[in-house]
Backbone as CSV, one residue per row, in Angstrom:
resi,resn,N_x,N_y,N_z,CA_x,CA_y,CA_z,C_x,C_y,C_z
1,MET,24.995,-207.124,28.744,23.736,-206.674,29.291,23.933,-205.334,29.989
2,PRO,23.029,-204.388,29.764,23.148,-203.113,30.471,23.000,-203.303,31.983
3,GLU,23.686,-202.464,32.743,23.565,-202.461,34.202,22.527,-201.406,34.562
4,VAL,21.487,-201.814,35.296,20.368,-200.923,35.585,20.258,-200.683,37.085
5,HIS,20.075,-199.422,37.450,19.897,-199.019,38.844,18.502,-198.400,38.974
6,PRO,17.463,-199.237,39.204,16.101,-198.699,39.216,15.787,-197.802,40.398
7,ARG,16.573,-197.799,41.416,16.330,-196.912,42.564,17.499,-195.949,42.740
8,GLY,18.161,-195.629,41.654,19.319,-194.755,41.727,20.560,-195.542,42.120
9,GLN,21.682,-194.904,42.051,22.941,-195.540,42.431,22.929,-195.778,43.938
10,VAL,23.123,-197.015,44.348,23.110,-197.364,45.763,24.534,-197.340,46.295
11,LEU,24.712,-196.623,47.401,26.012,-196.560,48.064,25.905,-197.234,49.423
12,VAL,26.887,-198.045,49.761,26.929,-198.730,51.051,28.269,-198.415,51.695
13,PHE,28.246,-198.149,53.010,29.482,-197.833,53.712,30.281,-199.101,53.955
14,ASP,31.521,-199.125,53.478,32.432,-200.252,53.666,33.410,-199.867,54.770
15,GLN,33.271,-200.524,55.940,34.112,-200.168,57.081,35.584,-200.443,56.829
16,SER,35.890,-201.495,56.070,37.297,-201.812,55.827,37.980,-200.731,54.990
17,LEU,37.219,-200.067,54.125,37.770,-198.987,53.300,37.514,-197.612,53.904
18,ASN,36.622,-197.576,54.912,36.204,-196.319,55.521,35.663,-195.360,54.456
19,ALA,34.818,-195.914,53.561,34.277,-195.115,52.464,32.965,-195.727,51.975
20,PHE,32.179,-194.896,51.283,30.979,-195.404,50.633,31.369,-196.009,49.292
21,VAL,30.781,-197.170,48.977,31.113,-197.889,47.752,29.831,-198.111,46.949
22,ALA,29.874,-197.811,45.651,28.724,-198.023,44.775,28.452,-199.512,44.619
23,GLN,27.200,-199.881,44.711,26.797,-201.272,44.566,26.392,-201.549,43.123
24,PRO,26.589,-202.770,42.663,26.202,-203.088,41.285,24.688,-203.068,41.125
25,GLY,24.255,-202.788,39.921,22.828,-202.796,39.619,22.403,-204.150,39.090
26,LEU,21.190,-204.198,38.571,20.679,-205.418,37.938,21.281,-205.534,36.548
27,MET,21.661,-206.721,36.161,22.125,-206.943,34.802,20.931,-207.521,34.046
28,LEU,20.392,-206.762,33.096,19.152,-207.145,32.431,19.369,-207.357,30.933
29,PRO,18.818,-208.443,30.397,18.920,-208.692,28.955,17.874,-207.860,28.212
30,CYS,18.252,-206.665,27.791,17.313,-205.799,27.094,18.061,-204.994,26.034
31,THR,17.329,-204.591,25.008,17.950,-203.844,23.915,17.439,-202.417,23.819
32,ASN,16.390,-202.078,24.590,15.891,-200.709,24.593,15.201,-200.418,25.929
33,ILE,14.781,-199.176,26.124,14.193,-198.747,27.391,12.894,-199.498,27.683
34,ALA,12.041,-199.704,26.692,10.780,-200.414,26.917,11.027,-201.826,27.451
35,GLU,11.952,-202.557,26.850,12.290,-203.903,27.330,12.868,-203.848,28.734
36,MET,13.689,-202.832,29.013,14.283,-202.690,30.334,13.193,-202.503,31.392
37,LEU,12.205,-201.646,31.113,11.134,-201.409,32.074,10.315,-202.680,32.317
38,GLU,10.086,-203.469,31.275,9.385,-204.754,31.439,10.195,-205.701,32.322
39,GLN,11.510,-205.746,32.116,12.387,-206.617,32.908,12.412,-206.192,34.377
40,ILE,12.435,-204.885,34.625,12.435,-204.396,36.007,11.165,-204.835,36.713
41,GLU,10.025,-204.679,36.045,8.773,-205.091,36.676,8.762,-206.601,36.928
42,ALA,9.240,-207.374,35.976,9.271,-208.836,36.145,10.177,-209.249,37.304
43,ARG,11.302,-208.540,37.494,12.272,-208.907,38.540,11.946,-208.341,39.913
44,THR,11.352,-207.124,39.954,11.188,-206.448,41.245,9.742,-206.124,41.603
45,GLY,8.841,-206.130,40.625,7.456,-205.723,40.869,7.257,-204.230,40.697
46,ALA,8.334,-203.452,40.712,8.245,-202.005,40.513,8.081,-201.713,39.026
47,TYR,7.427,-200.599,38.740,7.289,-200.249,37.321,7.327,-198.742,37.142
48,ALA,7.663,-198.325,35.934,7.747,-196.911,35.592,6.988,-196.679,34.298
49,VAL,6.265,-195.566,34.263,5.516,-195.182,33.067,5.791,-193.713,32.774
50,PRO,5.716,-193.317,31.490,5.945,-191.912,31.156,4.957,-191.001,31.882
51,HIS,5.434,-189.821,32.245,4.652,-188.810,32.947,4.561,-187.568,32.067
52,ASP,3.534,-186.759,32.254,3.425,-185.489,31.530,4.100,-184.411,32.339
53,PRO,4.844,-183.485,31.768,5.197,-183.357,30.365,6.159,-184.464,29.928
54,PRO,6.370,-184.584,28.640,7.135,-185.728,28.120,8.628,-185.691,28.427
55,LYS,8.959,-185.894,29.697,10.369,-185.913,30.056,10.666,-186.905,31.167
56,TYR,9.797,-187.021,32.136,10.049,-187.834,33.316,9.197,-189.103,33.318
57,PHE,9.420,-189.936,34.338,8.662,-191.169,34.509,8.065,-191.200,35.911
58,ARG,6.906,-191.842,36.039,6.325,-192.126,37.352,6.827,-193.504,37.760
59,TYR,7.469,-193.594,38.910,8.039,-194.844,39.408,7.171,-195.335,40.560
60,HIS,6.535,-196.497,40.363,5.656,-197.121,41.354,6.346,-198.357,41.918
61,LEU,6.191,-198.594,43.213,6.790,-199.790,43.820,6.041,-201.062,43.437
62,SER,4.749,-200.935,43.076,3.973,-202.090,42.610,2.752,-201.599,41.862
63,ARG,2.102,-202.483,41.132,0.873,-202.131,40.407,-0.263,-201.814,41.371
64,ASP,-0.194,-202.346,42.595,-1.243,-202.112,43.589,-1.089,-200.782,44.316
65,ASP,0.052,-200.138,44.173,0.337,-198.909,44.908,0.119,-197.702,43.999
66,PRO,-0.893,-196.856,44.296,-1.156,-195.700,43.436,-0.140,-194.567,43.613
67,THR,0.659,-194.609,44.687,1.635,-193.536,44.892,2.844,-193.756,43.984
68,PHE,3.495,-192.667,43.661,4.661,-192.751,42.778,5.628,-191.634,43.099
69,VAL,6.828,-191.784,42.574,7.870,-190.765,42.649,8.256,-190.436,41.213
70,LEU,8.419,-189.161,40.924,8.907,-188.790,39.596,10.406,-189.048,39.530
71,VAL,10.835,-189.710,38.464,12.252,-189.994,38.269,12.678,-189.576,36.871
72,ASP,13.950,-189.366,36.745,14.589,-189.067,35.475,15.439,-190.288,35.142
73,ILE,15.360,-190.779,33.926,16.169,-191.941,33.528,17.304,-191.451,32.639
74,HIS,18.529,-191.746,33.069,19.716,-191.367,32.301,20.528,-192.617,31.979
75,VAL,21.175,-192.577,30.834,22.048,-193.659,30.391,23.470,-193.108,30.344
76,THR,24.396,-193.840,30.972,25.806,-193.492,30.859,26.421,-194.420,29.822
77,ARG,26.964,-193.787,28.782,27.552,-194.549,27.670,28.880,-193.906,27.290
78,ASP,29.937,-194.687,27.337,31.274,-194.192,26.971,31.617,-192.898,27.708
79,GLY,31.262,-192.842,28.998,31.592,-191.682,29.814,30.651,-190.501,29.646
80,GLU,29.683,-190.602,28.765,28.728,-189.518,28.523,27.382,-189.861,29.158
81,GLU,26.772,-188.893,29.842,25.458,-189.094,30.443,24.392,-188.568,29.481
82,ILE,23.430,-189.434,29.142,22.402,-189.100,28.163,21.043,-189.107,28.844
83,CYS,20.290,-188.009,28.716,18.917,-187.963,29.203,18.037,-188.500,28.076
84,ILE,17.337,-189.599,28.330,16.548,-190.232,27.264,15.176,-189.605,27.088
85,LYS,14.816,-188.652,27.974,13.481,-188.064,28.016,12.490,-189.212,28.182
86,GLN,11.578,-189.442,27.238,10.642,-190.564,27.343,10.737,-191.462,26.112
87,ASP,11.901,-191.554,25.538,12.100,-192.357,24.332,12.154,-193.841,24.697
88,MET,11.003,-194.511,24.609,10.906,-195.926,24.978,11.705,-196.821,24.033
89,SER,12.005,-196.332,22.830,12.777,-197.142,21.878,14.270,-196.828,21.945
90,PHE,14.689,-195.992,22.915,16.105,-195.646,23.037,16.920,-196.929,23.157
91,PRO,17.901,-197.133,22.268,18.667,-198.396,22.289,19.618,-198.474,23.477
92,LEU,19.744,-199.667,24.019,20.678,-199.927,25.111,21.745,-200.895,24.629
93,PHE,22.987,-200.600,24.976,24.117,-201.434,24.605,24.628,-202.166,25.843
94,PRO,25.302,-203.294,25.656,25.772,-204.092,26.797,26.622,-203.311,27.801
95,SER,27.347,-202.316,27.368,28.223,-201.573,28.282,27.529,-200.389,28.958
96,ASP,26.258,-200.140,28.646,25.533,-199.003,29.220,25.250,-199.208,30.703
97,LYS,25.134,-198.090,31.405,24.657,-198.082,32.782,23.432,-197.164,32.791
98,VAL,22.306,-197.661,33.323,21.052,-196.911,33.362,20.733,-196.585,34.803
99,ILE,20.483,-195.308,35.073,20.200,-194.878,36.440,18.878,-194.126,36.490
100,PHE,18.003,-194.558,37.397,16.774,-193.841,37.704,17.128,-192.919,38.856
101,GLY,16.893,-191.641,38.716,17.285,-190.746,39.786,16.389,-189.548,39.931
102,HIS,16.845,-188.633,40.772,16.120,-187.391,40.999,16.018,-186.616,39.680
103,LEU,15.056,-185.737,39.609,14.880,-184.931,38.399,16.129,-184.085,38.205
104,ALA,16.823,-184.356,37.116,18.135,-183.741,36.913,18.149,-182.702,35.791
105,CYS,17.276,-182.844,34.842,17.345,-181.899,33.718,15.961,-181.538,33.226
């Protein structure tokens, strides 16, 4: 299952290591971006929809909240970072890591 970080990579300070440590994301049973977005909404209530121009997504905390943040969705696969633009059919593999983040490209 791909590892998904719908609010970006979360770092937490670990006092025993005296360092920030990346936290695991959600492990979601999905095969493409569209299924992943459905799973995120089902698990968290947050949802993302394509935004104009065709590159970014509007990320809402709930269907009742009209406010949103523009995010860029990237997939890390075999050490390579891929910008999916708005390709809802982009395939996801079990070893992928998906990160919603600041506008990067």
